[in-house]
C-alpha positions as CSV (number, residue, x, y, z in Angstrom):
1,X,0.0,0.0,0.1
2,X,1.4,3.4,-0.8
3,X,0.7,4.8,2.6
4,X,3.3,2.5,4.1
5,X,6.1,4.2,2.0
6,X,5.4,8.0,1.6
7,X,7.9,8.1,-1.2
8,X,6.8,5.0,-3.2
9,X,4.3,7.0,-5.4
10,X,7.0,9.6,-5.8
11,X,9.5,7.2,-7.2
12,X,7.0,5.6,-9.3
13,X,6.0,9.1,-11.0
14,X,9.7,9.7,-11.5
15,X,10.0,6.4,-13.4
16,X,7.1,7.5,-15.6
17,X,8.6,11.0,-16.0
18,X,12.4,10.6,-16.1
19,X,12.7,14.3,-17.1
20,X,12.0,15.3,-13.8
21,X,15.2,13.8,-12.3
22,X,17.6,16.5,-11.6
23,X,15.6,19.2,-13.3
24,X,16.6,22.0,-11.0
25,X,20.3,21.8,-10.7
26,X,21.5,25.3,-10.1
27,X,24.6,27.1,-8.5
28,X,22.0,28.5,-6.1
29,X,19.4,26.4,-4.5
30,X,15.9,27.4,-5.8
31,X,13.9,29.4,-3.0
32,X,10.3,28.4,-2.7
33,X,7.2,29.3,-0.6
34,X,4.4,26.7,-0.2
35,X,1.1,27.7,1.5
36,X,-0.9,24.7,2.9
37,X,2.4,22.9,3.3
38,X,1.5,20.8,6.4
39,X,-0.4,18.1,4.6
40,X,-1.8,16.8,1.4
41,X,-0.6,18.3,-1.9
42,X,1.4,20.9,-0.1
43,X,3.2,18.3,1.8
44,X,4.0,16.2,-1.2
45,X,5.0,19.3,-3.2
46,X,7.5,20.3,-0.5
47,X,9.1,16.8,-0.8
48,X,9.2,17.2,-4.7
49,X,11.1,20.5,-4.7
50,X,13.4,19.3,-1.7
51,X,14.3,16.3,-3.8
52,X,15.9,18.9,-6.1
53,X,17.8,20.7,-3.4
54,X,15.4,23.6,-2.9
55,X,15.2,25.8,0.1
56,X,11.7,26.8,1.2
57,X,9.3,28.5,3.4
58,X,6.6,26.2,4.8
59,X,3.2,27.9,5.5
60,X,0.3,26.6,7.3
61,X,-1.7,26.9,10.5
62,X,-0.7,23.7,12.1
63,X,2.8,23.5,13.6
64,X,2.8,19.7,14.0
65,X,2.3,19.2,10.3
66,X,4.8,21.9,9.5
67,X,7.4,20.2,11.6
68,X,6.7,16.9,9.9
69,X,7.0,18.7,6.6
70,X,10.4,20.2,7.7
71,X,11.8,16.8,8.5
72,X,10.7,15.5,5.0
73,X,12.4,18.5,3.3
74,X,15.6,17.9,5.3
75,X,15.6,14.2,4.8
76,X,15.2,14.7,1.0
77,X,18.2,17.1,0.9
78,X,16.6,20.7,1.1
79,X,16.3,23.2,3.9
80,X,13.0,24.6,5.3
81,X,11.8,27.4,7.4
82,X,8.6,26.6,9.4
83,X,6.2,29.6,9.2
84,X,2.9,29.0,11.1
85,X,0.4,31.5,9.5
86,X,-3.3,31.8,8.5
87,X,-3.3,32.7,4.8
88,X,-6.6,34.7,5.5
89,X,-4.5,37.1,7.4
90,X,-2.4,39.2,4.9
91,X,-0.1,40.7,7.4
92,X,0.9,37.1,8.4
93,X,1.6,36.1,4.7
94,X,3.8,39.3,4.3
95,X,5.7,38.4,7.5
96,X,6.2,34.9,6.2
97,X,7.5,36.1,2.8
98,X,9.8,38.5,4.5
99,X,11.2,35.9,6.7
100,X,11.9,33.5,3.9
101,X,13.9,36.1,1.9
102,X,15.8,37.0,5.2
103,X,16.8,33.4,5.6
104,X,17.2,32.1,1.9
105,X,17.4,35.1,-0.3
106,X,15.1,36.0,-3.2
107,X,11.9,33.9,-3.7
108,X,12.0,32.0,-7.0
109,X,8.6,30.1,-6.7
110,X,5.6,30.9,-4.7
111,X,2.9,28.3,-4.6
112,X,-0.6,29.2,-3.4
113,X,-2.3,25.9,-2.3
114,X,-3.9,26.4,1.2
115,X,-7.6,25.7,1.3
116,X,-10.6,24.8,3.5
117,X,-14.1,23.6,2.5
118,X,-17.5,22.8,3.8
119,X,-19.5,19.8,2.4
120,X,-23.0,20.9,2.8
121,X,-26.1,21.7,0.7
122,X,-26.2,25.5,0.2
123,X,-29.7,25.8,2.0
124,X,-27.9,24.6,5.3
125,X,-24.7,26.8,4.9
126,X,-24.2,29.5,7.2
127,X,-22.9,33.0,6.1
128,X,-19.7,32.9,8.2
129,X,-18.9,29.5,6.6
130,X,-19.0,31.1,3.1
131,X,-16.9,33.9,4.4
132,X,-14.3,31.7,6.0
133,X,-13.9,29.4,2.9
134,X,-13.6,32.4,0.7
135,X,-11.0,34.1,2.9
136,X,-8.7,31.2,3.0
137,X,-9.3,29.4,-0.5
138,X,-9.6,32.6,-2.5
139,X,-8.3,35.6,-0.6
140,X,-5.5,33.4,0.7
141,X,-4.3,33.1,-2.9
142,X,-4.8,36.9,-3.5
143,X,-2.6,37.9,-0.4
144,X,0.1,35.3,-1.3
145,X,0.3,36.5,-4.9
146,X,0.5,40.1,-3.7
147,X,3.4,39.4,-1.3
148,X,5.1,37.3,-4.2
149,X,4.6,40.3,-6.7
150,X,5.9,42.8,-4.3
151,X,9.3,40.9,-4.4
152,X,9.1,39.5,-8.0
153,X,8.1,42.5,-9.9
154,X,11.1,44.7,-9.2
155,X,13.5,41.8,-10.1
156,X,11.5,41.0,-13.1
157,X,11.6,37.2,-12.5
158,X,9.9,34.5,-10.6
159,X,6.9,32.1,-10.9
160,X,3.6,32.1,-9.1
161,X,1.7,28.8,-9.1
162,X,-1.9,28.7,-8.4
163,X,-3.1,25.2,-7.4
164,X,-6.5,25.1,-8.9
165,X,-9.1,22.2,-9.6
166,X,-11.4,21.0,-12.4
167,X,-13.9,22.8,-10.0
168,X,-12.7,26.1,-11.1
169,X,-14.7,25.4,-14.4
170,X,-17.4,23.1,-13.2
171,X,-19.2,23.5,-9.9
172,X,-20.7,20.5,-8.2
173,X,-23.3,19.9,-5.5
174,X,-22.4,20.1,-1.8
175,X,-19.2,22.1,-2.3
176,X,-20.6,25.7,-3.2
177,X,-18.1,27.6,-1.1
178,X,-15.2,25.8,-2.4
179,X,-16.3,25.8,-6.1
180,X,-17.0,29.5,-5.8
181,X,-13.5,30.2,-4.4
182,X,-11.8,28.1,-7.2
183,X,-13.8,30.0,-9.8
184,X,-12.7,33.3,-8.4
185,X,-9.1,32.1,-8.4
186,X,-9.5,31.5,-12.1
187,X,-10.8,35.0,-12.8
188,X,-8.3,36.6,-10.8
189,X,-5.4,34.8,-12.3
190,X,-6.7,35.5,-15.9
191,X,-6.6,39.2,-14.9
192,X,-3.1,39.0,-13.5
193,X,-1.9,37.2,-16.6
194,X,-3.2,39.9,-18.8
195,X,-1.6,42.7,-16.7
196,X,1.8,41.0,-16.6
197,X,1.6,40.6,-20.4
198,X,0.6,44.4,-20.6
199,X,3.6,45.4,-18.6
200,X,6.0,43.2,-20.4
201,X,6.8,41.5,-17.1
202,X,9.0,38.4,-17.1
203,X,7.1,37.0,-13.9
204,X,5.2,34.2,-14.7
205,X,1.9,32.7,-13.2
206,X,0.6,29.3,-14.0
207,X,-2.6,27.5,-12.9
208,X,-2.4,23.7,-12.2
209,X,-5.9,22.3,-12.3
210,X,-6.2,19.1,-10.2
211,X,-8.3,16.0,-10.2
212,X,-9.7,14.2,-7.1
213,X,-6.7,13.6,-4.7
214,X,-6.2,11.2,-1.9
215,X,-5.3,13.9,0.8
216,X,-6.2,14.1,4.5
217,X,-8.8,16.9,3.9
218,X,-11.6,14.4,3.6
219,X,-11.1,13.3,7.3
220,X,-11.3,16.8,8.7
221,X,-13.3,18.9,6.2
222,X,-16.4,20.4,7.8
223,X,-19.3,18.2,6.7
224,X,-23.1,18.1,7.1
225,X,-23.4,14.8,5.1
226,X,-24.6,11.7,6.6
227,X,-21.8,9.5,5.4
228,X,-18.1,10.1,5.2
229,X,-16.9,12.5,2.6
230,X,-14.5,11.1,-0.2
231,X,-12.9,12.5,-3.5
232,X,-14.9,11.7,-6.5
233,X,-13.3,8.7,-8.2
234,X,-11.1,8.2,-9.9
235,X,-8.6,9.3,-7.3
236,X,-5.0,10.2,-7.7
237,X,-2.1,10.2,-5.1
238,X,-0.9,13.7,-4.0
239,X,2.6,12.9,-5.6
240,X,1.0,13.0,-9.0
241,X,-0.2,16.5,-8.1
242,X,3.3,17.5,-6.7
243,X,5.2,16.4,-9.7
244,X,2.8,18.4,-11.9
245,X,3.4,21.5,-9.9
246,X,7.0,21.1,-9.9
247,X,7.0,20.6,-13.7
248,X,4.7,23.5,-14.2
249,X,6.8,25.8,-12.4
250,X,9.6,25.1,-14.8
251,X,7.7,25.3,-18.1
252,X,6.1,28.1,-20.2
253,X,2.6,26.9,-20.0
254,X,0.0,29.2,-18.6
255,X,-2.2,26.2,-17.3
256,X,-1.7,22.5,-16.8
257,X,-4.6,20.1,-16.4
258,X,-3.7,17.0,-14.3
259,X,-5.5,13.6,-15.2
260,X,-8.2,12.7,-17.8
261,X,-11.0,13.5,-15.2
262,X,-10.0,17.1,-15.2
263,X,-9.8,17.3,-18.9
264,X,-13.1,15.6,-19.2
265,X,-14.9,17.9,-16.7
266,X,-13.5,21.1,-18.2
267,X,-14.2,20.1,-21.8
268,X,-17.4,18.5,-21.1
269,X,-18.8,21.4,-19.3
270,X,-17.9,23.7,-22.3
271,X,-19.7,21.3,-24.7
272,X,-22.8,20.3,-22.6
273,X,-23.0,22.2,-19.3
274,X,-26.8,21.4,-18.8
275,X,-26.0,17.6,-19.3
276,X,-23.3,18.1,-16.6
277,X,-26.1,19.7,-14.3
278,X,-28.5,16.7,-14.9
279,X,-25.7,14.2,-14.3
280,X,-24.3,15.8,-11.1
281,X,-27.8,16.2,-9.8
282,X,-28.4,12.4,-10.1
283,X,-24.8,11.3,-9.1
284,X,-23.1,14.1,-7.3
285,X,-24.4,13.5,-3.8
286,X,-23.3,9.7,-3.7
287,X,-20.1,10.0,-5.4
288,X,-18.9,12.3,-2.7
289,X,-19.7,10.0,0.3
290,X,-18.4,6.7,1.3
291,X,-20.7,3.9,2.6
292,X,-19.6,4.6,6.1
293,X,-21.5,6.9,8.5
294,X,-20.0,10.0,9.9
295,X,-18.5,9.8,13.4
296,X,-20.8,11.6,16.0
297,X,-17.7,13.4,17.4
298,X,-16.1,14.2,14.1
299,X,-13.8,17.4,14.3
300,X,-13.0,19.8,11.4
301,X,-10.3,22.3,10.6
302,X,-12.5,25.2,9.3
303,X,-11.7,27.5,12.2
304,X,-8.5,26.1,13.6
305,X,-6.0,23.4,12.6
306,X,-6.5,19.9,14.1
307,X,-3.5,18.8,16.2
308,X,-1.0,16.1,15.0
309,X,0.9,15.4,11.8
310,X,-1.4,14.1,9.1
311,X,1.0,13.7,6.3
312,X,0.3,13.9,2.6
313,X,-2.0,10.9,2.1
314,X,-5.5,10.4,3.1
315,X,-7.3,7.2,3.7
316,X,-7.8,6.2,0.1
317,X,-4.5,4.6,-0.9
318,X,-5.9,1.3,-2.1
319,X,-8.1,3.2,-4.6
320,X,-5.6,5.8,-5.8
321,X,-3.5,5.9,-8.9
322,X,0.2,6.9,-8.5
323,X,0.6,8.0,-12.1
324,X,-1.3,9.8,-14.9
325,X,-1.0,8.7,-18.5
326,X,-2.7,12.0,-19.5
327,X,0.1,13.9,-17.7
328,X,2.8,11.9,-19.3
329,X,1.3,12.7,-22.7
330,X,1.0,16.3,-21.8
331,X,4.5,16.6,-20.9
332,X,5.6,14.8,-23.9
333,X,3.3,16.2,-26.4
334,X,5.9,17.7,-28.6
335,X,7.7,14.4,-28.9
336,X,4.4,12.6,-29.4
337,X,3.3,15.0,-32.1
338,X,6.7,14.6,-33.8
339,X,6.4,10.8,-33.6
340,X,2.8,11.1,-35.0
341,X,3.9,13.2,-37.9
342,X,6.8,10.8,-38.7
343,X,4.3,7.8,-38.6
344,X,1.8,9.6,-40.7
345,X,4.6,10.4,-43.3
346,X,5.8,6.9,-43.3
347,X,2.2,5.7,-44.0
348,X,1.6,8.1,-46.8
349,X,4.8,7.3,-48.3
350,X,4.1,3.5,-48.2
351,X,0.6,4.1,-49.7
352,X,2.0,6.2,-52.5
353,X,4.7,3.6,-53.3
354,X,2.2,0.9,-53.4
355,X,0.1,2.9,-56.0
356,X,3.0,3.6,-58.1
357,X,4.5,0.0,-58.4
358,X,4.0,-1.6,-61.8
359,X,1.7,-4.4,-62.2
360,X,3.2,-7.9,-62.2
361,X,4.5,-9.0,-65.7
362,X,2.1,-12.0,-65.5
363,X,-0.8,-9.3,-65.7
364,X,0.9,-6.6,-67.9
365,X,2.0,-9.2,-70.5
366,X,-1.0,-11.6,-71.1
367,X,-0.5,-14.1,-73.8
368,X,-2.6,-13.3,-76.8
């Protein structure tokens, strides 16, 4: 099981994507800030950058998880600064950014990833819950981006990675606050990209849209559902997301979609949004719940972090994929296109030669 070895899925992904090995060999270690770094995708992403020797600031609310992430980073060969902070508080984010640069120097990559959510029908949601999810999951990205831009724009370099979701394009039932925040990030980032282009800036912003992932959030997200929340299958391991984030931060693409489910959700919503409404109305409730009833004493992290180090993986290791064929194809699309053109050319040449070959003499010189 992948959970028994936290680096197994990472090694498997590197086997499928060998171009990731040693991608960031530099004279100066890369300096990275990751929000939501204590668990899940942020935790796996910290490992991914540490394996290339990066130094990083780890931002999240829970100190236990941050200390665990720091140990992961140092064991993988990087250095880390633990920065307990709530991304909904811009002064805390600004203080974290300043501390990272004081310790490691100029920030090269800023990764906005922190999130909270509530699983609930809209009619049962409270105004303060919508506000909290929006402040963390959307405004946390805004505040992080502002702190990154404050430092990157004068230097005219740097990368901002917005960890997004297929839900930035397609809302689903029971996650209105989260879907709304992800849609807001999409609009904010589109605007930022246009302004950077207008200014001729070399600062880059890239969105990485994620599928369902096996992270601990489903064990601590606030929920009013009768059964335990789950990611909508098919599910991917967080290392798949982490490798995509690392790769996206070092490419020229403005958006990277991870996994066929993400591509299908985005494209399908553009082609047939009303069918998606109907399908999700029928299936969206059950697909987000397991068969197990929710514990009566279930705790959540909406307002404060839960104690303990929860790691990168959730409880769905046995059902999760540790690689994505779609991402392999996306990363290698130039080579695949070249191979396709070569094959097509060879087939056309063979077809033309077969048409131009003379008929056998037995046919062309029939006896009279």
